[in-house]
All heavy atoms as a GROMACS GRO file, in nm:
protein
  497
    1MET      N    1  -0.911   0.132  -2.077
    1MET     CA    2  -0.936   0.230  -1.973
    1MET      C    3  -1.044   0.181  -1.878
    1MET      O    4  -1.040   0.207  -1.760
    1MET     CB    5  -0.973   0.363  -2.038
    1MET     CG    6  -0.993   0.474  -1.942
    1MET     SD    7  -0.837   0.515  -1.864
    1MET     CE    8  -0.884   0.646  -1.761
    2ASN      N    9  -1.141   0.111  -1.934
    2ASN     CA   10  -1.251   0.060  -1.853
    2ASN      C   11  -1.204  -0.043  -1.751
    2ASN      O   12  -1.256  -0.050  -1.640
    2ASN     CB   13  -1.358  -0.001  -1.943
    2ASN     CG   14  -1.497   0.037  -1.900
    2ASN    OD1   15  -1.514   0.114  -1.806
    2ASN    ND2   16  -1.595  -0.016  -1.968
    3THR      N   17  -1.105  -0.124  -1.789
    3THR     CA   18  -1.055  -0.226  -1.696
    3THR      C   19  -0.981  -0.163  -1.578
    3THR      O   20  -0.987  -0.214  -1.467
    3THR     CB   21  -0.962  -0.325  -1.768
    3THR    OG1   22  -0.855  -0.253  -1.827
    3THR    CG2   23  -1.037  -0.403  -1.873
    4VAL      N   24  -0.912  -0.051  -1.603
    4VAL     CA   25  -0.843   0.019  -1.494
    4VAL      C   26  -0.943   0.076  -1.396
    4VAL      O   27  -0.927   0.064  -1.274
    4VAL     CB   28  -0.751   0.129  -1.551
    4VAL    CG1   29  -0.690   0.212  -1.440
    4VAL    CG2   30  -0.644   0.070  -1.639
    5VAL      N   31  -1.049   0.135  -1.447
    5VAL     CA   32  -1.153   0.191  -1.360
    5VAL      C   33  -1.220   0.081  -1.280
    5VAL      O   34  -1.243   0.096  -1.159
    5VAL     CB   35  -1.256   0.269  -1.445
    5VAL    CG1   36  -1.375   0.311  -1.360
    5VAL    CG2   37  -1.191   0.390  -1.510
    6ASN      N   38  -1.249  -0.031  -1.342
    6ASN     CA   39  -1.310  -0.143  -1.271
    6ASN      C   40  -1.217  -0.200  -1.166
    6ASN      O   41  -1.262  -0.246  -1.060
    6ASN     CB   42  -1.353  -0.253  -1.368
    6ASN     CG   43  -1.474  -0.213  -1.448
    6ASN    OD1   44  -1.552  -0.129  -1.406
    6ASN    ND2   45  -1.489  -0.272  -1.565
    7TYR      N   46  -1.086  -0.200  -1.192
    7TYR     CA   47  -0.989  -0.249  -1.095
    7TYR      C   48  -0.992  -0.164  -0.968
    7TYR      O   49  -0.993  -0.217  -0.857
    7TYR     CB   50  -0.849  -0.248  -1.157
    7TYR     CG   51  -0.739  -0.286  -1.062
    7TYR    CD1   52  -0.725  -0.418  -1.019
    7TYR    CD2   53  -0.649  -0.192  -1.014
    7TYR    CE1   54  -0.624  -0.454  -0.931
    7TYR    CE2   55  -0.548  -0.227  -0.927
    7TYR     CZ   56  -0.536  -0.358  -0.886
    7TYR     OH   57  -0.436  -0.392  -0.799
    8PHE      N   58  -0.996  -0.033  -0.983
    8PHE     CA   59  -0.995   0.054  -0.866
    8PHE      C   60  -1.130   0.063  -0.797
    8PHE      O   61  -1.137   0.101  -0.681
    8PHE     CB   62  -0.946   0.194  -0.903
    8PHE     CG   63  -0.796   0.199  -0.922
    8PHE    CD1   64  -0.742   0.213  -1.048
    8PHE    CD2   65  -0.711   0.189  -0.814
    8PHE    CE1   66  -0.606   0.217  -1.066
    8PHE    CE2   67  -0.574   0.193  -0.831
    8PHE     CZ   68  -0.521   0.207  -0.957
    9LYS      N   69  -1.238   0.028  -0.863
    9LYS     CA   70  -1.369   0.025  -0.798
    9LYS      C   71  -1.378  -0.085  -0.694
    9LYS      O   72  -1.455  -0.074  -0.599
    9LYS     CB   73  -1.480   0.005  -0.902
    9LYS     CG   74  -1.517   0.130  -0.975
    9LYS     CD   75  -1.635   0.104  -1.066
    9LYS     CE   76  -1.672   0.229  -1.141
    9LYS     NZ   77  -1.787   0.207  -1.230
   10LYS      N   78  -1.299  -0.191  -0.709
   10LYS     CA   79  -1.302  -0.304  -0.617
   10LYS      C   80  -1.219  -0.277  -0.491
   10LYS      O   81  -1.222  -0.356  -0.399
   10LYS     CB   82  -1.249  -0.429  -0.686
   10LYS     CG   83  -1.332  -0.475  -0.801
   10LYS     CD   84  -1.267  -0.596  -0.867
   10LYS     CE   85  -1.337  -0.633  -0.996
   10LYS     NZ   86  -1.269  -0.742  -1.065
   11TRP      N   87  -1.145  -0.169  -0.488
   11TRP     CA   88  -1.056  -0.141  -0.375
   11TRP      C   89  -1.136  -0.099  -0.252
   11TRP      O   90  -1.234  -0.026  -0.261
   11TRP     CB   91  -0.958  -0.031  -0.412
   11TRP     CG   92  -0.841  -0.081  -0.489
   11TRP    CD1   93  -0.840  -0.179  -0.583
   11TRP    CD2   94  -0.707  -0.034  -0.480
   11TRP    NE1   95  -0.715  -0.195  -0.633
   11TRP    CE2   96  -0.631  -0.108  -0.571
   11TRP    CE3   97  -0.646   0.064  -0.405
   11TRP    CZ2   98  -0.496  -0.089  -0.587
   11TRP    CZ3   99  -0.511   0.085  -0.421
   11TRP    CH2  100  -0.437   0.008  -0.511
   12THR      N  101  -1.087  -0.142  -0.136
   12THR     CA  102  -1.146  -0.102  -0.009
   12THR      C  103  -1.070   0.020   0.044
   12THR      O  104  -0.960   0.052  -0.004
   12THR     CB  105  -1.135  -0.217   0.093
   12THR    OG1  106  -0.997  -0.246   0.114
   12THR    CG2  107  -1.208  -0.342   0.044
   13PRO      N  108  -1.126   0.089   0.143
   13PRO     CA  109  -1.054   0.204   0.199
   13PRO      C  110  -0.917   0.167   0.256
   13PRO      O  111  -0.823   0.247   0.249
   13PRO     CB  112  -1.147   0.254   0.310
   13PRO     CG  113  -1.283   0.210   0.267
   13PRO     CD  114  -1.263   0.080   0.196
   14MET      N  115  -0.903   0.047   0.310
   14MET     CA  116  -0.774   0.006   0.366
   14MET      C  117  -0.667  -0.003   0.257
   14MET      O  118  -0.551   0.031   0.281
   14MET     CB  119  -0.788  -0.129   0.437
   14MET     CG  120  -0.670  -0.165   0.520
   14MET     SD  121  -0.647  -0.043   0.649
   14MET     CE  122  -0.473  -0.052   0.672
   15ARG      N  123  -0.705  -0.044   0.138
   15ARG     CA  124  -0.608  -0.051   0.029
   15ARG      C  125  -0.562   0.089  -0.011
   15ARG      O  126  -0.445   0.111  -0.042
   15ARG     CB  127  -0.667  -0.123  -0.091
   15ARG     CG  128  -0.678  -0.272  -0.068
   15ARG     CD  129  -0.741  -0.342  -0.184
   15ARG     NE  130  -0.643  -0.365  -0.289
   15ARG     CZ  131  -0.669  -0.432  -0.400
   15ARG    NH1  132  -0.789  -0.482  -0.421
   15ARG    NH2  133  -0.576  -0.449  -0.491
   16TYR      N  134  -0.654   0.186  -0.009
   16TYR     CA  135  -0.617   0.324  -0.040
   16TYR      C  136  -0.525   0.380   0.068
   16TYR      O  137  -0.432   0.456   0.038
   16TYR     CB  138  -0.741   0.411  -0.056
   16TYR     CG  139  -0.813   0.390  -0.186
   16TYR    CD1  140  -0.940   0.335  -0.189
   16TYR    CD2  141  -0.754   0.424  -0.306
   16TYR    CE1  142  -1.006   0.315  -0.308
   16TYR    CE2  143  -0.819   0.406  -0.427
   16TYR     CZ  144  -0.945   0.351  -0.427
   16TYR     OH  145  -1.010   0.331  -0.545
   17ILE      N  146  -0.550   0.344   0.194
   17ILE     CA  147  -0.464   0.390   0.303
   17ILE      C  148  -0.324   0.332   0.287
   17ILE      O  149  -0.224   0.403   0.304
   17ILE     CB  150  -0.525   0.353   0.439
   17ILE    CG1  151  -0.651   0.435   0.463
   17ILE    CG2  152  -0.425   0.372   0.552
   17ILE    CD1  153  -0.733   0.390   0.582
   18ARG      N  154  -0.315   0.205   0.253
   18ARG     CA  155  -0.183   0.143   0.231
   18ARG      C  156  -0.110   0.211   0.115
   18ARG      O  157   0.011   0.234   0.123
   18ARG     CB  158  -0.198  -0.005   0.202
   18ARG     CG  159  -0.235  -0.086   0.322
   18ARG     CD  160  -0.250  -0.231   0.284
   18ARG     NE  161  -0.296  -0.310   0.396
   18ARG     CZ  162  -0.379  -0.411   0.386
   18ARG    NH1  163  -0.426  -0.450   0.269
   18ARG    NH2  164  -0.416  -0.479   0.493
   19LEU      N  165  -0.181   0.240   0.008
   19LEU     CA  166  -0.120   0.307  -0.106
   19LEU      C  167  -0.071   0.446  -0.067
   19LEU      O  168   0.040   0.485  -0.103
   19LEU     CB  169  -0.219   0.315  -0.222
   19LEU     CG  170  -0.169   0.383  -0.349
   19LEU    CD1  171  -0.054   0.303  -0.410
   19LEU    CD2  172  -0.282   0.399  -0.448
   20ALA      N  173  -0.153   0.519   0.007
   20ALA     CA  174  -0.114   0.653   0.049
   20ALA      C  175   0.008   0.649   0.140
   20ALA      O  176   0.101   0.731   0.126
   20ALA     CB  177  -0.230   0.722   0.119
   21LEU      N  178   0.012   0.554   0.232
   21LEU     CA  179   0.128   0.541   0.321
   21LEU      C  180   0.254   0.502   0.243
   21LEU      O  181   0.364   0.550   0.273
   21LEU     CB  182   0.101   0.439   0.430
   21LEU     CG  183   0.008   0.486   0.542
   21LEU    CD1  184  -0.024   0.370   0.635
   21LEU    CD2  185   0.071   0.600   0.618
   22ALA      N  186   0.238   0.417   0.144
   22ALA     CA  187   0.353   0.378   0.062
   22ALA      C  188   0.409   0.499  -0.014
   22ALA      O  189   0.530   0.519  -0.019
   22ALA     CB  190   0.313   0.269  -0.036
   23ILE      N  191   0.320   0.580  -0.068
   23ILE     CA  192   0.364   0.700  -0.140
   23ILE      C  193   0.430   0.799  -0.044
   23ILE      O  194   0.535   0.856  -0.074
   23ILE     CB  195   0.246   0.763  -0.216
   23ILE    CG1  196   0.201   0.671  -0.329
   23ILE    CG2  197   0.283   0.901  -0.270
   23ILE    CD1  198   0.070   0.711  -0.393
   24LEU      N  199   0.369   0.817   0.073
   24LEU     CA  200   0.424   0.908   0.172
   24LEU      C  201   0.563   0.863   0.219
   24LEU      O  202   0.656   0.945   0.227
   24LEU     CB  203   0.330   0.918   0.292
   24LEU     CG  204   0.378   1.007   0.407
   24LEU    CD1  205   0.374   1.152   0.365
   24LEU    CD2  206   0.293   0.984   0.530
   25LEU      N  207   0.578   0.735   0.248
   25LEU     CA  208   0.709   0.685   0.291
   25LEU      C  209   0.813   0.697   0.181
   25LEU      O  210   0.930   0.726   0.208
   25LEU     CB  211   0.697   0.540   0.336
   25LEU     CG  212   0.648   0.518   0.478
   25LEU    CD1  213   0.630   0.369   0.505
   25LEU    CD2  214   0.741   0.578   0.578
   26THR      N  215   0.773   0.675   0.058
   26THR     CA  216   0.867   0.688  -0.054
   26THR      C  217   0.915   0.832  -0.068
   26THR      O  218   1.035   0.857  -0.085
   26THR     CB  219   0.802   0.640  -0.185
   26THR    OG1  220   0.761   0.505  -0.168
   26THR    CG2  221   0.898   0.652  -0.302
   27VAL      N  222   0.822   0.925  -0.059
   27VAL     CA  223   0.860   1.067  -0.069
   27VAL      C  224   0.952   1.106   0.046
   27VAL      O  225   1.053   1.175   0.026
   27VAL     CB  226   0.733   1.156  -0.073
   27VAL    CG1  227   0.767   1.302  -0.056
   27VAL    CG2  228   0.657   1.133  -0.202
   28GLN      N  229   0.919   1.062   0.167
   28GLN     CA  230   1.003   1.094   0.282
   28GLN      C  231   1.141   1.030   0.271
   28GLN      O  232   1.241   1.090   0.308
   28GLN     CB  233   0.934   1.048   0.411
   28GLN     CG  234   0.818   1.135   0.450
   28GLN     CD  235   0.860   1.278   0.477
   28GLN    OE1  236   0.959   1.303   0.545
   28GLN    NE2  237   0.787   1.372   0.421
   29ALA      N  238   1.146   0.908   0.221
   29ALA     CA  239   1.274   0.840   0.205
   29ALA      C  240   1.363   0.914   0.106
   29ALA      O  241   1.484   0.929   0.128
   29ALA     CB  242   1.252   0.696   0.160
   30LEU      N  243   1.304   0.959  -0.002
   30LEU     CA  244   1.382   1.031  -0.103
   30LEU      C  245   1.422   1.169  -0.052
   30LEU      O  246   1.533   1.216  -0.079
   30LEU     CB  247   1.302   1.043  -0.232
   30LEU     CG  248   1.272   0.911  -0.302
   30LEU    CD1  249   1.183   0.934  -0.422
   30LEU    CD2  250   1.400   0.839  -0.341
   31ASP      N  251   1.334   1.236   0.021
   31ASP     CA  252   1.363   1.370   0.071
   31ASP      C  253   1.470   1.368   0.179
   31ASP      O  254   1.563   1.448   0.177
   31ASP     CB  255   1.234   1.432   0.126
   31ASP     CG  256   1.256   1.575   0.172
   31ASP    OD1  257   1.319   1.652   0.096
   31ASP    OD2  258   1.211   1.609   0.284
   32ALA      N  259   1.460   1.273   0.273
   32ALA     CA  260   1.554   1.267   0.384
   32ALA      C  261   1.674   1.178   0.356
   32ALA      O  262   1.764   1.169   0.439
   32ALA     CB  263   1.482   1.216   0.509
   33ARG      N  264   1.674   1.115   0.240
   33ARG     CA  265   1.780   1.022   0.202
   33ARG      C  266   1.797   0.910   0.304
   33ARG      O  267   1.907   0.867   0.335
   33ARG     CB  268   1.911   1.095   0.179
   33ARG     CG  269   1.903   1.191   0.064
   33ARG     CD  270   2.033   1.260   0.040
   33ARG     NE  271   2.013   1.367  -0.056
   33ARG     CZ  272   2.086   1.380  -0.165
   33ARG    NH1  273   2.184   1.297  -0.190
   33ARG    NH2  274   2.062   1.478  -0.248
   34LEU      N  275   1.684   0.863   0.356
   34LEU     CA  276   1.681   0.748   0.446
   34LEU      C  277   1.632   0.630   0.364
   34LEU      O  278   1.513   0.601   0.358
   34LEU     CB  279   1.588   0.773   0.565
   34LEU     CG  280   1.632   0.878   0.664
   34LEU    CD1  281   1.523   0.906   0.765
   34LEU    CD2  282   1.758   0.832   0.734
   35TRP      N  283   1.725   0.563   0.301
   35TRP     CA  284   1.690   0.459   0.205
   35TRP      C  285   1.623   0.340   0.270
   35TRP      O  286   1.552   0.264   0.205
   35TRP     CB  287   1.813   0.417   0.126
   35TRP     CG  288   1.886   0.534   0.070
   35TRP    CD1  289   2.013   0.573   0.100
   35TRP    CD2  290   1.836   0.633  -0.022
   35TRP    NE1  291   2.044   0.688   0.031
   35TRP    CE2  292   1.938   0.726  -0.044
   35TRP    CE3  293   1.714   0.650  -0.086
   35TRP    CZ2  294   1.922   0.836  -0.128
   35TRP    CZ3  295   1.698   0.759  -0.171
   35TRP    CH2  296   1.802   0.850  -0.191
   36VAL      N  297   1.642   0.322   0.400
   36VAL     CA  298   1.581   0.209   0.469
   36VAL      C  299   1.428   0.222   0.473
   36VAL      O  300   1.357   0.122   0.485
   36VAL     CB  301   1.642   0.193   0.610
   36VAL    CG1  302   1.593   0.301   0.704
   36VAL    CG2  303   1.615   0.056   0.666
   37LEU      N  304   1.376   0.343   0.459
   37LEU     CA  305   1.231   0.362   0.455
   37LEU      C  306   1.167   0.307   0.328
   37LEU      O  307   1.045   0.291   0.322
   37LEU     CB  308   1.196   0.511   0.467
   37LEU     CG  309   1.206   0.574   0.604
   37LEU    CD1  310   1.168   0.720   0.598
   37LEU    CD2  311   1.119   0.502   0.704
   38LEU      N  312   1.247   0.278   0.228
   38LEU     CA  313   1.193   0.222   0.105
   38LEU      C  314   1.146   0.078   0.124
   38LEU      O  315   1.061   0.031   0.049
   38LEU     CB  316   1.296   0.230  -0.008
   38LEU     CG  317   1.326   0.372  -0.057
   38LEU    CD1  318   1.437   0.368  -0.160
   38LEU    CD2  319   1.202   0.437  -0.113
   39ILE      N  320   1.199   0.010   0.225
   39ILE     CA  321   1.158  -0.129   0.250
   39ILE      C  322   1.012  -0.136   0.295
   39ILE      O  323   0.932  -0.207   0.234
   39ILE     CB  324   1.253  -0.197   0.350
   39ILE    CG1  325   1.392  -0.207   0.289
   39ILE    CG2  326   1.201  -0.335   0.390
   39ILE    CD1  327   1.500  -0.244   0.388
   40PRO      N  328   0.971  -0.062   0.400
   40PRO     CA  329   0.829  -0.066   0.436
   40PRO      C  330   0.739  -0.003   0.330
   40PRO      O  331   0.624  -0.044   0.313
   40PRO     CB  332   0.820   0.010   0.568
   40PRO     CG  333   0.946   0.083   0.582
   40PRO     CD  334   1.048   0.014   0.499
   41ALA      N  335   0.792   0.094   0.256
   41ALA     CA  336   0.713   0.154   0.149
   41ALA      C  337   0.684   0.051   0.040
   41ALA      O  338   0.570   0.043  -0.009
   41ALA     CB  339   0.787   0.274   0.091
   42ALA      N  340   0.783  -0.027   0.004
   42ALA     CA  341   0.762  -0.131  -0.097
   42ALA      C  342   0.665  -0.237  -0.046
   42ALA      O  343   0.579  -0.285  -0.121
   42ALA     CB  344   0.895  -0.195  -0.134
   43TYR      N  345   0.676  -0.273   0.082
   43TYR     CA  346   0.586  -0.373   0.140
   43TYR      C  347   0.441  -0.323   0.138
   43TYR      O  348   0.350  -0.396   0.100
   43TYR     CB  349   0.630  -0.405   0.283
   43TYR     CG  350   0.545  -0.507   0.350
   43TYR    CD1  351   0.552  -0.640   0.312
   43TYR    CD2  352   0.457  -0.472   0.452
   43TYR    CE1  353   0.473  -0.737   0.374
   43TYR    CE2  354   0.379  -0.567   0.514
   43TYR     CZ  355   0.386  -0.699   0.475
   43TYR     OH  356   0.308  -0.792   0.535
   44LEU      N  357   0.420  -0.198   0.176
   44LEU     CA  358   0.285  -0.142   0.175
   44LEU      C  359   0.231  -0.131   0.033
   44LEU      O  360   0.112  -0.153   0.008
   44LEU     CB  361   0.283  -0.006   0.243
   44LEU     CG  362   0.295  -0.008   0.394
   44LEU    CD1  363   0.320   0.133   0.448
   44LEU    CD2  364   0.170  -0.067   0.456
   45LEU      N  365   0.316  -0.097  -0.061
   45LEU     CA  366   0.273  -0.088  -0.201
   45LEU      C  367   0.231  -0.225  -0.254
   45LEU      O  368   0.128  -0.238  -0.320
   45LEU     CB  369   0.385  -0.030  -0.287
   45LEU     CG  370   0.352  -0.013  -0.434
   45LEU    CD1  371   0.243   0.091  -0.453
   45LEU    CD2  372   0.476   0.025  -0.513
   46ILE      N  373   0.310  -0.326  -0.223
   46ILE     CA  374   0.275  -0.462  -0.268
   46ILE      C  375   0.146  -0.508  -0.203
   46ILE      O  376   0.062  -0.571  -0.268
   46ILE     CB  377   0.393  -0.558  -0.239
   46ILE    CG1  378   0.511  -0.524  -0.329
   46ILE    CG2  379   0.351  -0.702  -0.256
   46ILE    CD1  380   0.639  -0.594  -0.293
   47GLN      N  381   0.128  -0.474  -0.074
   47GLN     CA  382   0.003  -0.510  -0.007
   47GLN      C  383  -0.116  -0.443  -0.074
   47GLN      O  384  -0.222  -0.504  -0.090
   47GLN     CB  385   0.007  -0.468   0.140
   47GLN     CG  386   0.064  -0.567   0.232
   47GLN     CD  387   0.041  -0.527   0.377
   47GLN    OE1  388   0.041  -0.410   0.412
   47GLN    NE2  389   0.024  -0.627   0.460
   48ALA      N  390  -0.102  -0.317  -0.110
   48ALA     CA  391  -0.212  -0.245  -0.172
   48ALA      C  392  -0.245  -0.300  -0.311
   48ALA      O  393  -0.361  -0.321  -0.345
   48ALA     CB  394  -0.179  -0.096  -0.182
   49VAL      N  395  -0.143  -0.326  -0.390
   49VAL     CA  396  -0.166  -0.370  -0.527
   49VAL      C  397  -0.221  -0.512  -0.533
   49VAL      O  398  -0.315  -0.540  -0.606
   49VAL     CB  399  -0.035  -0.358  -0.609
   49VAL    CG1  400  -0.049  -0.424  -0.744
   49VAL    CG2  401   0.004  -0.213  -0.625
   50PHE      N  402  -0.164  -0.602  -0.452
   50PHE     CA  403  -0.204  -0.743  -0.460
   50PHE      C  404  -0.308  -0.782  -0.355
   50PHE      O  405  -0.353  -0.897  -0.353
   50PHE     CB  406  -0.082  -0.833  -0.450
   50PHE     CG  407   0.012  -0.818  -0.566
   50PHE    CD1  408   0.138  -0.764  -0.548
   50PHE    CD2  409  -0.027  -0.855  -0.693
   50PHE    CE1  410   0.225  -0.747  -0.654
   50PHE    CE2  411   0.059  -0.840  -0.800
   50PHE     CZ  412   0.185  -0.786  -0.781
   51ASN      N  413  -0.343  -0.689  -0.267
   51ASN     CA  414  -0.447  -0.709  -0.166
   51ASN      C  415  -0.422  -0.832  -0.079
   51ASN      O  416  -0.504  -0.922  -0.069
   51ASN     CB  417  -0.586  -0.718  -0.230
   51ASN     CG  418  -0.696  -0.702  -0.128
   51ASN    OD1  419  -0.676  -0.642  -0.024
   51ASN    ND2  420  -0.812  -0.757  -0.158
   52PHE      N  421  -0.307  -0.836  -0.015
   52PHE     CA  422  -0.282  -0.942   0.082
   52PHE      C  423  -0.256  -0.878   0.217
   52PHE      O  424  -0.224  -0.762   0.228
   52PHE     CB  425  -0.168  -1.035   0.040
   52PHE     CG  426  -0.030  -0.975   0.055
   52PHE    CD1  427   0.037  -0.984   0.175
   52PHE    CD2  428   0.031  -0.913  -0.051
   52PHE    CE1  429   0.164  -0.931   0.188
   52PHE    CE2  430   0.157  -0.859  -0.038
   52PHE     CZ  431   0.224  -0.868   0.082
   53GLY      N  432  -0.273  -0.956   0.319
   53GLY     CA  433  -0.257  -0.908   0.456
   53GLY      C  434  -0.348  -0.990   0.545
   53GLY      O  435  -0.375  -1.107   0.518
   54CYS      N  436  -0.397  -0.929   0.648
   54CYS     CA  437  -0.485  -1.000   0.742
   54CYS      C  438  -0.626  -1.008   0.684
   54CYS      O  439  -0.688  -0.908   0.655
   54CYS     CB  440  -0.489  -0.927   0.874
   54CYS     SG  441  -0.331  -0.924   0.956
   55LYS      N  442  -0.676  -1.129   0.672
   55LYS     CA  443  -0.811  -1.151   0.622
   55LYS      C  444  -0.898  -1.205   0.736
   55LYS      O  445  -0.853  -1.289   0.814
   55LYS     CB  446  -0.811  -1.253   0.508
   55LYS     CG  447  -0.730  -1.211   0.390
   55LYS     CD  448  -0.815  -1.142   0.292
   55LYS     CE  449  -0.732  -1.117   0.168
   55LYS     NZ  450  -0.787  -1.030   0.077
   56ASN      N  451  -1.017  -1.160   0.745
   56ASN     CA  452  -1.116  -1.210   0.841
   56ASN      C  453  -1.064  -1.209   0.985
   56ASN      O  454  -1.083  -1.301   1.060
   56ASN     CB  455  -1.159  -1.352   0.805
   56ASN     CG  456  -1.224  -1.356   0.669
   56ASN    OD1  457  -1.287  -1.260   0.627
   56ASN    ND2  458  -1.205  -1.466   0.599
   57ASP      N  459  -0.994  -1.103   1.021
   57ASP     CA  460  -0.938  -1.086   1.156
   57ASP      C  461  -0.848  -1.201   1.197
   57ASP      O  462  -0.842  -1.240   1.314
   57ASP     CB  463  -1.050  -1.071   1.259
   57ASP     CG  464  -1.126  -0.940   1.240
   57ASP    OD1  465  -1.062  -0.843   1.194
   57ASP    OD2  466  -1.245  -0.936   1.272
   58SER      N  467  -0.778  -1.260   1.104
   58SER     CA  468  -0.690  -1.373   1.135
   58SER      C  469  -0.561  -1.329   1.204
   58SER      O  470  -0.489  -1.412   1.255
   58SER     CB  471  -0.657  -1.451   1.009
   58SER     OG  472  -0.586  -1.368   0.919
   59CYS      N  473  -0.533  -1.200   1.206
   59CYS     CA  474  -0.411  -1.151   1.269
   59CYS      C  475  -0.432  -1.114   1.416
   59CYS      O  476  -0.342  -1.063   1.479
   59CYS     CB  477  -0.357  -1.031   1.193
   59CYS     SG  478  -0.296  -1.074   1.031
   60ARG      N  479  -0.549  -1.134   1.466
   60ARG     CA  480  -0.573  -1.106   1.608
   60ARG      C  481  -0.497  -1.202   1.695
   60ARG      O  482  -0.474  -1.316   1.659
   60ARG     CB  483  -0.721  -1.123   1.640
   60ARG     CG  484  -0.805  -1.009   1.602
   60ARG     CD  485  -0.936  -1.042   1.660
   60ARG     NE  486  -1.037  -0.945   1.647
   60ARG     CZ  487  -1.161  -0.972   1.680
   60ARG    NH1  488  -1.195  -1.090   1.723
   60ARG    NH2  489  -1.251  -0.879   1.670
   61ILE      N  490  -0.462  -1.154   1.811
   61ILE     CA  491  -0.391  -1.240   1.906
   61ILE      C  492  -0.492  -1.301   2.002
   61ILE      O  493  -0.584  -1.245   2.044
   61ILE     CB  494  -0.284  -1.161   1.983
   61ILE    CG1  495  -0.181  -1.113   1.885
   61ILE    CG2  496  -0.223  -1.243   2.092
   61ILE    CD1  497  -0.076  -1.024   1.944
   0.00000   0.00000   0.00000
């Protein structure tokens, strides 16, 4: 149990936002039966869990 708590202590607010959006999109996809919404939901979930994405403003144009 201690390892789970320590895992979530390292999370940044952006990771929580990604997780919340993934959950929201999943619920909406299931409610509206728009299965294509599960693709971005899965992507956001993977981003939140594995913490990948833009690092050090590298995604700026």
